[in-house]
Structures are given as C-alpha cells and as structure tokens.
C-alpha positions as CSV (number, residue, x, y, z in Angstrom):
1,M,0.0,0.0,0.0
2,T,1.4,3.4,-1.0
3,P,0.9,6.6,1.1
4,F,-2.5,8.3,0.4
5,V,-4.4,11.4,1.6
6,P,-6.8,10.1,4.2
7,K,-10.4,11.2,3.6
8,N,-12.1,9.9,6.7
9,I,-10.2,9.5,10.0
10,L,-11.1,7.9,13.3
11,L,-9.6,9.2,16.4
12,L,-9.2,6.6,19.2
13,P,-8.1,8.1,22.5
14,N,-7.6,5.8,25.4
15,A,-10.6,6.6,27.7
16,A,-8.4,5.7,30.8
17,V,-5.8,8.5,30.0
18,P,-7.2,12.0,30.5
19,K,-4.4,13.5,28.4
20,A,-5.5,11.4,25.4
21,S,-8.9,13.0,25.3
22,L,-7.3,16.5,25.3
23,L,-5.0,15.6,22.5
24,A,-7.9,14.1,20.5
25,D,-9.7,17.4,20.8
26,R,-6.6,19.3,19.6
27,I,-6.2,16.9,16.6
28,S,-9.9,17.3,15.8
29,A,-9.5,21.1,15.7
30,C,-6.6,20.7,13.3
31,L,-8.6,18.4,11.0
32,K,-11.6,20.8,11.0
33,T,-9.5,23.6,9.6
34,Q,-8.6,21.2,6.7
35,A,-12.3,20.1,6.3
36,V,-11.3,16.5,6.9
37,D,-14.1,14.1,7.8
38,H,-13.4,12.4,11.2
39,K,-14.9,11.1,14.4
40,I,-13.7,10.7,18.0
41,F,-14.4,7.5,19.8
42,C,-13.2,7.3,23.4
43,Y,-12.3,3.7,23.7
44,D,-12.0,1.8,27.0
45,Y,-9.3,-0.6,25.9
46,E,-9.2,-2.5,29.2
47,H,-12.9,-2.9,29.7
48,P,-14.6,-2.4,26.4
49,T,-18.4,-2.2,26.4
50,Q,-18.5,-0.9,22.9
51,V,-16.1,-1.5,20.0
52,P,-15.6,1.3,17.4
53,H,-17.1,0.8,13.9
54,L,-14.2,1.1,11.5
55,D,-16.2,0.8,8.3
56,G,-15.7,3.8,6.1
57,H,-12.5,5.0,7.9
58,D,-9.3,4.9,5.9
59,L,-6.9,5.8,8.8
60,V,-7.1,5.5,12.6
61,I,-5.2,7.9,14.9
62,V,-4.5,6.1,18.2
63,I,-3.9,8.3,21.2
64,G,-2.2,6.7,24.2
65,G,0.9,4.5,24.5
66,D,2.2,1.3,23.1
67,G,-0.5,-0.8,24.8
68,T,-3.2,1.4,23.4
69,L,-1.8,1.0,19.9
70,L,-1.4,-2.7,20.3
71,R,-5.1,-3.2,21.1
72,A,-6.2,-0.8,18.3
73,G,-3.9,-2.8,15.9
74,H,-6.1,-5.9,16.5
75,L,-9.0,-4.0,15.2
76,C,-7.3,-2.4,12.3
77,A,-5.0,-5.0,10.9
78,P,-7.6,-7.4,9.6
79,L,-9.2,-4.6,7.7
80,D,-5.9,-3.2,6.3
81,I,-6.5,0.2,7.9
82,P,-3.3,2.0,8.8
83,L,-2.6,3.3,12.3
84,L,-0.9,6.5,13.4
85,G,0.1,6.5,17.1
86,V,0.2,9.7,19.2
87,Q,2.0,9.5,22.5
88,A,-0.1,10.1,25.6
89,G,1.2,7.4,27.8
90,R,4.7,6.1,28.7
91,L,7.5,6.2,26.2
92,G,7.3,3.3,23.8
93,F,8.5,1.8,20.6
94,L,5.2,1.9,18.5
95,V,3.8,5.4,18.8
96,E,5.0,7.9,16.2
97,L,4.1,11.5,17.4
98,N,4.2,13.4,20.6
99,E,2.3,16.5,21.7
100,N,5.1,18.8,20.3
101,D,4.9,17.8,16.7
102,I,1.2,17.1,16.1
103,E,0.2,20.0,13.9
104,K,3.3,19.8,11.7
105,N,2.9,16.1,11.0
106,L,-0.8,16.2,10.6
107,Q,-0.2,18.6,7.7
108,R,2.4,16.1,6.3
109,L,-0.2,13.4,6.6
110,L,-2.7,15.3,4.7
111,N,-0.2,15.9,2.0
112,A,0.6,12.2,1.8
113,D,4.1,13.0,2.9
114,Y,4.7,9.9,5.0
115,H,5.5,6.2,4.5
116,L,3.6,3.1,5.4
117,E,5.4,0.5,7.5
118,R,4.2,-3.1,7.0
119,R,4.9,-5.2,10.1
120,M,4.6,-8.9,10.0
121,M,2.1,-10.5,12.3
122,L,1.6,-14.1,13.4
123,Q,-1.3,-16.4,13.6
124,A,-1.7,-18.6,16.7
125,E,-4.1,-21.6,16.7
126,F,-5.2,-23.5,19.8
127,L,-5.7,-27.1,18.9
128,E,-7.5,-29.9,20.8
129,N,-6.7,-33.4,19.6
130,G,-5.6,-31.9,16.3
131,D,-8.8,-29.7,15.7
132,V,-8.5,-25.9,15.7
133,I,-10.6,-24.5,18.6
134,Q,-9.5,-20.9,18.6
135,R,-7.4,-18.6,16.4
136,W,-5.7,-15.3,17.1
137,D,-3.9,-12.6,15.2
138,V,-0.6,-11.9,17.0
139,I,1.2,-8.5,16.9
140,N,3.7,-9.0,19.7
141,E,3.8,-12.6,21.0
142,A,2.2,-15.9,21.9
143,L,3.3,-17.0,25.3
144,I,3.1,-20.4,27.0
145,S,4.0,-20.3,30.6
146,R,3.5,-21.9,34.0
147,G,0.4,-21.0,35.9
148,R,0.0,-20.4,39.6
149,D,2.6,-23.0,40.6
150,A,6.1,-21.8,40.7
151,R,7.5,-24.8,38.9
152,P,9.2,-25.0,35.5
153,I,7.3,-26.6,32.6
154,E,8.6,-28.5,29.6
155,V,7.6,-27.1,26.2
156,R,8.3,-29.3,23.1
157,V,8.9,-27.3,19.9
158,D,8.3,-29.0,16.5
159,L,9.4,-27.0,13.5
160,N,7.8,-27.8,10.1
161,E,6.5,-31.1,11.4
162,G,9.9,-32.2,12.7
163,Y,11.2,-32.1,16.2
164,M,13.4,-29.0,17.0
165,M,13.9,-28.8,20.8
166,S,12.4,-29.2,24.2
167,Y,12.8,-26.4,26.8
168,I,12.6,-26.7,30.6
169,A,11.7,-23.2,31.6
170,D,9.2,-20.9,33.2
171,G,7.7,-20.5,29.7
172,L,8.3,-19.9,26.0
173,I,7.7,-16.8,23.8
174,V,7.1,-16.9,20.0
175,A,7.4,-13.2,19.0
176,T,7.5,-11.0,16.0
177,A,10.0,-8.3,15.3
178,T,7.5,-5.9,16.8
179,G,7.3,-8.1,19.9
180,S,11.1,-8.3,20.2
181,T,10.9,-4.9,22.1
182,A,8.1,-6.1,24.4
183,Y,8.1,-9.2,26.7
184,A,10.9,-10.8,24.7
185,L,13.2,-7.9,25.4
186,A,12.5,-8.1,29.1
187,A,13.3,-11.9,29.0
188,G,16.7,-11.1,27.5
189,G,16.0,-11.6,23.9
190,P,17.5,-9.7,20.9
191,I,16.0,-6.6,19.4
192,L,14.9,-7.1,15.8
193,P,14.2,-4.1,13.4
194,P,10.6,-3.8,12.5
195,E,11.0,-4.6,8.8
196,L,12.3,-8.1,9.5
197,R,9.7,-10.8,8.8
198,N,10.9,-13.4,11.2
199,M,9.7,-15.3,14.3
200,L,11.7,-15.2,17.5
201,V,11.5,-18.3,19.8
202,L,12.8,-17.5,23.3
203,P,12.6,-19.4,26.6
204,I,11.9,-17.7,29.9
205,A,14.3,-18.6,32.7
206,P,15.4,-21.8,31.1
207,H,16.8,-24.6,33.4
208,L,19.4,-26.9,31.9
209,S,18.2,-25.9,28.4
210,L,19.4,-23.8,25.6
211,D,19.2,-20.2,26.9
212,R,19.6,-18.5,23.5
213,A,16.8,-17.2,21.3
214,V,16.2,-18.8,17.9
215,V,15.3,-16.7,14.9
216,L,13.1,-18.5,12.3
217,A,12.1,-17.6,8.8
218,E,8.7,-16.3,7.9
219,G,7.6,-19.5,6.4
220,A,8.2,-21.6,9.5
221,V,5.4,-23.6,11.1
222,V,6.0,-23.9,14.9
223,N,4.0,-26.4,16.9
224,L,4.2,-26.2,20.7
225,R,3.1,-28.8,23.3
226,A,3.5,-28.3,27.0
227,I,4.3,-31.2,29.3
228,S,3.7,-30.7,33.0
229,D,1.8,-32.1,36.0
230,F,0.9,-28.5,37.0
231,E,-1.1,-25.7,35.4
232,V,0.1,-24.3,32.0
233,V,-1.4,-21.3,30.3
234,L,-1.4,-19.6,26.9
235,S,-1.6,-15.8,26.5
236,V,-1.6,-13.8,23.2
237,D,-0.5,-10.2,23.2
238,G,-1.2,-10.0,27.0
239,T,-4.8,-11.2,26.8
240,T,-6.4,-13.2,29.6
241,P,-4.5,-16.6,29.8
242,I,-6.3,-19.8,29.0
243,S,-5.4,-23.2,30.4
244,I,-3.6,-25.8,28.3
245,G,-4.1,-29.5,28.7
246,P,-2.2,-32.5,27.5
247,E,-4.6,-32.8,24.6
248,N,-3.8,-29.3,23.4
249,S,-1.1,-27.9,21.2
250,I,-0.4,-24.4,19.8
251,R,0.4,-23.8,16.1
252,V,2.1,-20.5,15.1
253,T,2.6,-19.4,11.6
254,A,3.0,-16.1,9.7
255,N,-0.2,-14.1,9.3
256,K,-1.5,-13.3,5.9
257,K,-2.3,-9.8,7.2
258,S,0.2,-7.2,8.3
259,L,0.0,-4.3,10.8
260,L,0.2,-1.0,8.8
261,M,1.6,2.0,10.5
262,A,2.1,5.6,9.3
263,R,5.6,6.9,9.8
264,F,7.2,10.3,9.2
265,G,10.7,9.6,10.4
266,E,13.8,8.8,8.3
267,P,14.8,5.2,7.6
268,N,16.9,4.9,10.7
269,Y,14.2,6.2,13.1
270,F,13.9,2.8,14.9
271,Y,17.6,2.8,16.1
272,R,17.3,6.5,17.0
273,D,14.2,6.0,19.1
274,L,15.7,2.8,20.6
275,A,18.7,4.7,21.8
276,A,16.6,7.5,23.3
277,I,14.3,5.0,25.1
278,L,17.1,2.9,26.5
279,Q,18.9,6.1,27.8
280,R,15.8,7.5,29.4
281,N,14.7,4.1,30.8
282,P,17.7,2.2,32.3
283,I,15.3,-0.2,33.9
284,L,12.7,-1.1,31.3
285,E,9.2,-2.1,32.1
286,M,8.3,-3.5,28.7
287,E,4.8,-4.6,29.6
288,S,2.5,-3.3,26.9
289,N,0.1,-1.5,29.1
290,D,-0.6,2.2,29.7
C-alpha cells in the first residue's frame, strides 16, 4: 500500500488516559481547519463495552501508549487500515508522534508526505486433539507459561513437522520483530528491526536448556506442546490466559495480514528511538500497558 491522503479519519483516544482526550480534541480542531471528515471514539481498551465501527474510515489515529496502539492494531490490521500513534502514555516503541509535533505532522499526513510501514504478524491456533478450537492474530507474541505453581514446565517445539527442541523453563515466547521490544526484550531476547519478517523463539528462565533465542524464517510452522503435571497457560498479546491441557497444542505461523503504520521519520528512526528510550529508561518495564 502506498501513502495516500486520508479522507475519513477515526480518532481513538484511550478513555483511561485524560491527556489522550485532550490531544484528541486538539487533533480534531486541526482536522476541522482542513475540512477532513473524522470522528472521535473514546475507547476503554481494558474494559470495552462498545467497539468502534471502522467501516468507512481509511486511517485510525490512536492516542495513548504502546499498549493502546497494540489493542487498536487488533481492530485495524484485519481490515488493512493503517494506524498513526500519538503519545499520551509512557515512552514506547510503537507510537509515532508526541504533543510537540502534532500540527506539523498532521499537515504532512494530509499531503501524503509519509510512508507506510508493513509489520509482520503471526497467527496462533489453539488445537485440541488436532482440531482448531480458537485462532488469534498476534502482533507481539504468543506465550506459553507456567500457571500459579512456581514450577518450570517442559515445552516441546516442533518445526515444520519435525522435532526441534524441548525447553525446561518458566515459559516460551514466540514473538514477531515488533514483539522483540516487548516481553521478549524483558526476557533477555535480541532486538529485531521492525521490517524483518521473522519469528523469534525465546525461553523464559530456562533450566538446563538452551538459553539462546532462535530466529526463524517467515515460512516456518511452529508447533508447541506443554508437558507438565501442573497448570500451564497460553496468552496472546497480553490477553487473559487460557489453560492448556495434555490434549492441546499451539500452532504458530506467519499471518496473511500485516500491521500497517504511518511513519514520518527517516529510515533509521527505529535505532534513534531505541537509543533514546534505553537512555531514558535504564530499567525497562516493557509490559505493553498504559
């Protein structure tokens, strides 16, 4: 998808962040001066009672932090609607604008003076006795981990229908390049630039197992099976965990859809922002919440 002049924009401020609503009003005032059709929907991302209707909108401006943008991405990616993130929460890797450069970059947006970044997503499938029970789009990561018992679990990894490795650990992360700066980074994984279309397999606190991350190609099919006498759970992009039994397996593949994000920065923006974030946050809390 090439850059375009958006004709109908939806503003999605995080309802739990007062500053987000103020910034939404400010952006709305700018769009009104340009006679751009738009709506504001204050979205309660943590406890949604209503989901915004995206039909007819060709761009969504998300106002919050990385967690806000992550949740909006799950709404927009299946419809190929690009996102533009405006910072109203903590510093993060996904948001593009802050309150100091809104007006200038909104004008660039309306001149189609930006580029669209296409980020690989994953698809995670929850299987029971070989049948798919549930399916998720994955922007950051799929996580298998121990439950309430503080005991390591064994996770068997099969790659492309062949045995790859078994990990004894607190859990196992399968992440995208986007997710490499989220939980995977906190677990000691490498940082992948967003344009890479790879999967990252990373154990959490491994015990007598390989403690290095493994980077897989986009076409890989990863099958995970947990072995434990205690509770094991699955969580996708920080959603409420669900229990995994011995009859269950998790299949992770590349998603047919990608997360589209509007960007104004130069090609090396990711490394510049990475350095700034790490310098300001020597102890990172990379949970994707606002």
